[in-house]
C-alpha positions in Angstrom: -85.3 -0.5 60.1 -83.0 0.0 63.0 -80.2 -2.4 64.0 -77.3 -2.4 66.5 -73.8 -1.8 65.0 -71.6 -4.9 65.0 -68.6 -6.3 63.2 -70.9 -7.5 60.4 -72.7 -4.2 60.1 -72.5 -2.4 56.7 -69.9 0.3 56.8 -69.8 3.7 55.0 -66.8 5.6 53.5 -68.3 9.1 53.6 -70.2 10.8 56.5 -72.6 13.7 56.3 -73.6 15.7 59.4 -76.5 17.9 58.8 -80.2 18.6 59.2 -83.2 16.3 58.7 -83.6 17.5 55.1 -80.7 15.2 54.1 -82.4 11.9 54.8 -84.1 11.8 51.4 -80.9 12.0 49.4 -79.8 8.4 50.3 -81.2 5.2 48.7 -81.9 1.9 50.5 -81.5 3.5 54.0 -80.7 1.3 57.0 -80.6 2.8 60.5 -77.7 1.7 62.7 -77.4 2.2 66.5 -73.9 2.8 67.6 -72.5 2.7 71.1 -69.5 4.9 71.8 -67.3 5.6 74.8 -68.8 9.1 74.8 -72.4 8.0 74.9 -74.9 7.7 72.0 -74.8 9.9 68.9 -77.6 12.4 68.3 -79.7 9.6 66.7 -79.2 6.3 65.0 -77.0 6.6 62.0 -78.7 6.3 58.6 -76.6 4.4 56.1 -77.5 4.3 52.4 -76.2 4.5 48.8 -75.5 7.5 46.7 -73.8 7.2 43.3 -72.3 3.9 44.3 -70.8 5.3 47.5 -71.8 4.2 51.0 -72.8 7.2 53.0 -73.6 7.5 56.7 -75.8 10.4 57.8 -76.2 11.7 61.4 -78.7 14.4 62.2 -76.6 16.9 64.1 -79.4 18.1 66.4 -81.3 14.9 66.5 -84.2 14.2 64.1 -86.6 16.1 66.4 -84.1 18.9 66.9 -83.9 18.2 70.6 -80.2 19.1 71.0 -79.3 22.9 71.2 -75.9 23.7 69.7 -74.0 23.6 73.0 -75.6 20.2 74.0 -74.9 18.3 70.7 -73.0 15.0 71.5 -70.2 16.0 69.1 -67.7 13.4 70.3 -70.2 10.6 70.0 -71.3 11.7 66.5 -67.7 11.7 65.1 -66.7 8.6 67.0 -69.7 6.7 65.7 -69.0 7.8 62.1 -65.4 6.6 62.3 -66.5 3.3 63.9 -68.6 2.7 60.8 -65.7 3.1 58.4 -66.2 6.8 57.6 -63.0 8.7 56.8 -64.3 11.8 55.0 -67.0 14.1 56.4 -69.2 16.7 54.7 -70.8 19.1 57.2 -73.5 21.4 55.7 -74.8 24.0 58.1 -76.7 27.3 58.4 -74.7 30.4 59.3 -74.9 34.1 59.5 -72.9 36.6 57.5 -70.5 39.2 59.1 -70.3 41.2 55.9 -72.9 42.7 53.6 -71.1 41.1 50.6 -72.4 37.7 51.7 -76.1 38.0 51.7 -78.8 35.3 52.5 -78.7 32.5 50.0 -74.9 32.6 49.6 -73.0 29.3 49.8 -69.6 29.5 51.4 -66.8 26.9 51.8 -64.6 28.4 54.6 -60.9 27.8 54.9 -60.5 29.0 58.4 -62.2 28.8 61.8 -62.2 30.8 65.0 -63.5 29.3 68.3 -65.5 31.5 70.6 -67.3 28.7 72.4 -67.0 27.8 76.1 -67.5 24.7 78.1 -67.8 22.2 75.2 -66.0 18.9 75.2 -63.6 19.5 72.4 -61.1 16.6 72.6 -61.1 12.9 72.8 -57.8 12.9 74.6 -58.5 14.6 77.9 -56.9 11.9 80.1 -54.1 9.5 79.9 -51.8 11.6 77.7 -51.7 15.0 76.0 -52.3 14.8 72.3 -51.6 17.8 70.2 -52.8 17.7 66.6 -52.0 20.1 63.8 -55.0 22.4 63.2 -53.5 25.4 61.4 -55.7 24.6 58.4 -58.9 23.1 60.0 -60.6 21.9 56.8 -59.6 19.3 54.4 -58.1 20.8 51.2 -59.4 17.9 49.1 -62.9 18.1 50.6 -63.0 21.9 50.1 -62.0 21.5 46.4 -64.6 18.9 45.9 -67.3 21.1 47.5 -66.4 24.2 45.5 -66.3 22.3 42.2 -69.5 20.5 43.0 -71.3 23.8 43.7 -70.1 25.2 40.4 -71.2 22.1 38.6 -74.6 22.6 40.2 -74.8 26.2 39.0 -74.4 27.8 42.4 -71.2 29.8 42.5 -69.7 29.5 46.0 -67.5 31.7 48.0 -64.4 29.5 48.3 -62.8 31.1 51.3 -63.6 32.8 54.6 -63.4 32.4 58.4 -66.2 30.8 60.3 -66.4 32.0 63.9 -68.3 29.6 66.1 -70.1 31.0 69.2 -71.5 29.1 72.1 -75.2 29.8 71.5 -78.0 29.1 71.7 -78.6 32.9 71.8 -77.6 35.0 68.8 -74.9 37.7 69.1 -75.4 41.2 70.4 -74.6 44.0 67.9 -71.4 44.8 69.8 -70.2 41.2 69.6 -71.2 41.0 65.9 -69.2 44.2 65.1 -66.2 42.9 67.0 -66.2 39.6 65.1 -66.4 41.5 61.8 -63.6 43.8 62.9 -61.3 40.7 63.2 -61.8 40.0 59.5 -64.1 37.0 60.2 -66.8 36.5 57.6 -69.2 33.9 58.8 -70.8 33.1 62.2 -72.4 29.9 63.4 -72.9 27.7 66.5 -72.1 24.1 65.4 -68.8 24.1 63.4 -66.7 23.7 66.5 -65.8 21.3 68.1 -66.9 19.2 65.1 -63.9 20.2 63.0 -61.2 19.6 65.6 -62.8 16.3 66.8 -62.7 15.1 63.2 -59.0 16.1 63.0 -58.3 14.2 66.2 -59.8 11.1 64.5 -57.7 11.7 61.3 -60.9 12.3 59.4 -61.2 14.7 56.5 -63.8 17.4 57.4 -65.4 20.0 55.1 -67.9 22.6 56.1 -70.5 23.9 53.5 -72.1 27.0 54.9 -75.4 28.3 53.8 -75.8 32.0 54.7 -79.3 32.5 56.1 -79.1 36.0 57.5 -76.9 39.1 58.1 -75.7 39.1 61.7 -77.0 41.7 64.2 -74.2 44.2 63.8 -74.3 44.2 60.0 -77.6 45.8 59.4 -80.2 47.8 61.3 -83.5 46.3 62.3 -84.7 43.8 64.9 -81.7 41.6 64.4 -81.5 37.9 63.6 -84.7 35.8 64.2 -85.1 32.0 64.1 -88.0 32.5 61.7 -85.8 34.2 59.2 -83.1 31.5 59.5 -85.6 28.7 58.9 -87.3 30.5 56.0 -84.0 31.0 54.1 -82.8 27.5 54.9 -86.0 26.0 53.7 -85.8 28.0 50.4 -82.3 26.6 49.7 -82.3 23.1 51.2 -82.9 21.4 47.8 -79.9 23.2 46.3 -77.7 22.5 49.3 -78.7 18.8 49.2 -77.8 18.7 45.6 -74.3 20.2 46.1 -73.6 17.8 49.0 -74.7 14.9 46.7 -72.3 16.1 44.0 -69.5 16.4 46.5 -70.1 12.9 47.7 -69.5 11.7 44.2 -66.4 13.9 43.8 -64.6 12.9 46.9 -61.6 10.6 46.1 -61.7 6.9 46.9 -58.1 7.1 48.3 -57.0 9.9 50.6 -53.7 11.6 49.9 -54.2 14.7 52.1 -52.5 15.4 55.4 -55.7 14.7 57.3 -55.1 11.0 56.9 -51.7 11.0 58.5 -52.1 13.7 61.2 -51.9 11.1 64.0 -48.8 9.3 62.6 -46.1 9.1 65.3 -48.4 10.1 68.1 -49.0 7.8 71.0 -52.7 7.8 71.7 -54.2 7.2 75.1 -57.1 5.2 73.7 -57.6 2.9 70.8 -59.5 4.3 67.8 -62.2 2.4 66.1 
């Protein structure tokens, strides 16, 4: 069922931004259409129950995967989640590895991010006033801890650190680009983790990235390089495990936030009213 969001609409406390494989982990799902000042989100938001928690799920690329990475309505997606009551976000995604140590099938929970995108809308505050948010540590420490502990509980030992470099896409990197990224000490590469993370911070949301390594990037090994077929194959082989870790993390997230994410906007005069 699909309904329009309103003041009486059911709200959620936790948001998940991911692929279509995550629909099935929610019970009693209701679809909600949300209007935002930044247009509609990728698709109607699915709201359901998981372990007694109200969870809102948005398919990052749209349920039919119609949005390439550089065209995803990131601002609408995050705004819609906050308007439904979400304050903590889990963001599973597929990434490449920039080191042979992290092979396909590795689960990583990065603690740093490097932006190599261009042309994406990456702030809510682009008129009316300059808003500068702290972003030295782009991921929520509480969310990261919940994700790492949940992976271990599920029997999937994660890499609990690393830097995710986000490229514009939709093409994959050249070998030269890949080697340069690796030379910076960056360990993971993807196309969707930014501006999601900074937009979440601008809305005072907790944001945690759970990265499934699907391939070694072009400069890391010889051969034909990264292919979409390989990415989809490895992702499909691990989707059940990834979904299980996200479900455990939903249970582990605290009911009350005590991290700095919650207060990052305190004392800042915002040029627009947040939902």
